[in-house]
N, C-alpha and C positions, 0 to 999 in steps of 0.2 A: 350505383343505383339500380342499373336495368340488367346487371349482370354482363354487359360489354368490356372485352379483353381494353387493358389499359396499354395504349402503346407511346412511345415518346422517341422524338428524334424526327426529322423533317422527313424521313423516308420512310415513317410508318414501322421500323424495326426497332427493336430494342437493342440498348445500348450491348447486349452479353451477345447478339447475334454477329455483331459486325467483325468483330477479330476472326470468327470463323471463316466470313468471307473472303476478308482482305488475306487470308493464311492461302485459300485457294487459288484466288487471283497471283499471288508470288509465286508459290508451285507451278503453275501455267507459264508465266514468264519467266523463270529459270528453265523451264523445259524448251521454251522457245529459243531462249538464248544458247541452249548447248546444242539446238540442232543445228540455229544458224553459225555458229563458229564451228563445230565440230564435223556436221555435215551428217548426212543420211549412211548407213553401212556401206561400205566399199566392195562392190560385187567382185569378184575371184573366178577363175577359171581351173577345171579340174578335168582331165583326158583320163579316161578308163582304157586299159589295153586289155583285152581279155581273150585267155589262151585256153584250149583245150589240154587233156594230159598229153598230149604228144607235140604241143606248143603250136598248134593250129589255131587262126582266128576263129571266132563263133560268133556268127551275125546274127541280127533280131534279137540280141538277149536285151531286156530292161536292166538299168542301172540307176540307181536314185541315191538321196543323199538323204537321209533322217535326222532333220531337225532335234537337238539337244532339247531336253525338258527344260523351260525356262528361259529358252533360246533368244534373245530380243528380236533375233531375224526368223525367229518360226514365223509358219505361215497361215497363223489364224486369221488375219484378216487379207490373205492372198486369194481373192476368190479365182476359180479357174475362169476359162476362156468364155465370154460371153456367146460366141458362134459355137454351136456343138460338133464335135469330130464326126468321122462318117466310119463306120464299118460296113462295106458295101457287100456283094455278093456277086461273083463274078466267076462265070463258066464254071459254076457250083461249087465254087471256094470261098471262103471267107476271105476277103480283102480290105486289110491288110492281114496276115494270120496272126500277129498278137498287136493289141493295141494298149499302151501305157495311157493311164488318165486320171487327172487329180479327182479328187472325191468332191462330189456336186457335178461333176462335167454332165452336159448332156450329149447322148449318139445317138445318131439316125442311122436307120439301117433300111438306105435303097436297095431295090432288087434292080440288076442290071441285066438279068438273065431272061430271054424271053421264055421262062417256065416259072411256074410259083416256086416258093420257098415258105416253110413253115419255122421260123426261128423260134428258140426255146433256150432257157439255163435254167438247173435244179441246184444252182451253187449257192452256199448260204449269203455269199455278198450280193447275191441280187437273184431273186427267182422271177422270171416274167415269160412270155408267151406271146409270140409276132404271129398270128395266125392266116395262112395262105395270102401271102401277101404279091401280087401281080406286077408286072413289070408296067411302069408309066402310073404305079399307083404314089401318090405321097407318101413319103418316106417316114417310117413309123420312129417314134423316139423315147428313149430311155433314158431316166436320169439314175446315173451311181452315185448312190450316196452314202455309200458304205466300203468301206478299205477291206481289199480281199482279191481272190483269182476268181473271177467271173469266167464259166466254160460255155462254149456254145455250140449249139447243134443243130442239125436240121431234121425236123419230122419225116420228111420225105425223102432226102439224101444223107444215108445213115454215115457216109464217110465225111462228110461235112464237118469242119473241128477249127474251132477259132477260141481265142484266149483275149478278154478283156483285163488288165492288171489293174486295180484303183489304189491309189498312192496317196496318203497322207502326206505329200510332199510336192511343192511347185517344182522341183529340182529333179527333173528326170531326163532321162533320154533311152536311144538305142544304139547299140554297136552295128558299124557298119559291116561291109565285105571285109575289112581289114582288122575287126574286132573292136573298132575304137569307140569312142564315143565321149562327147565333149557336155561338159556340165556346167554351167553359169548360174553360180549361186552366191551368198552372201556369207560369209565365213563365221563361224562363233564356235566356241571351245565345247566338245561333246559331240560332234556331229559326225555319222558313221555313213558309209558307202555300203549299199546293199547290192544284191545281184539277181537275176532270174531268168531262167527260161526253162521251157519243158522238158528239154533234153539233159538237162544237168545232173548229175548223178551225187556229188558232193553234198551232203548235209548243210542247210542255208546257214546256219550260225558260223561254220567254218569259211566261210567267205566274207563274212562281215569284217570290213575294215575301217579303223579310224581315220578322217581328214584330217591329217597334219600340216599340212600346208599346199596351196594351189600347186598346179604342176603335171604330172604323169603318175599316175597310180597302176602297176601291172598286178594282174591276178590270174595266177594260172590255176587250171584245176588239176585235181590230184586223181579223181576217179573218172572213169572210161564214160563217153556220153553215153546216156539212154537211147534207145530205138526211138526213132519218129513216131509220135503217137498218131500221128493222121493214117487212117486206115485207106487202103488203096480202093480207089474207084472201082467198080465193077467191070470187068470187059465186055460185057454186052448189057452198056449202059441205056434205057430206055430213052427213045427219043422225043423231044418235046415238041413244039409248033415248028410246023415246016421242016421237020425231019432234025431237028437243032440237037446236036451231040457237040460238047465243046472238046 
């Protein structure tokens, strides 16, 4: 009479709407039962051993596992660490030289030197500039929200060079002095291991390896290592406050 919708049933829903709701509830119940009885995906460990073309270990290389497309263990909902990571400036050097991070990670840039620094990057993955940062100032923060390689420089000290490698994976590590890196991950079909270091001369695709099973994966480079890309500091470096020369 007044154009009001006609509802039936105690809960005010039409009978046609109830089966859909029951189906959704049943699906959630089955998913919960499967999780309880099957458990969460089991973690596994993979150790990667990286050697150069002469069989010597290569340290500081970044090793990571690329989740496969449609991987139920993929990190869509795995957020980076809440606390920011640190890229310091010590003795007119970036410390650490190479910093791997997960996409979405915040990184702070303190200045531990008693002289000014002016950090910047022109990399497509992240363009930014931190102007004239003094020792004791609050550390400036940058969020790295796009995967890719970010090259760092200093407008005041041209020889300063550093790298932040932004990854779309929570499973990454760096090789130690023995060329070893351990990755704790959730295995699934189609996962692949990648390796990066600024001195590696091999084509990146030639170093990709499938993750077949937990254990140890050995990778040896076929090409000679490139020269260290870090410029040498000048012999007569300008002195900072109080005659500071690192």
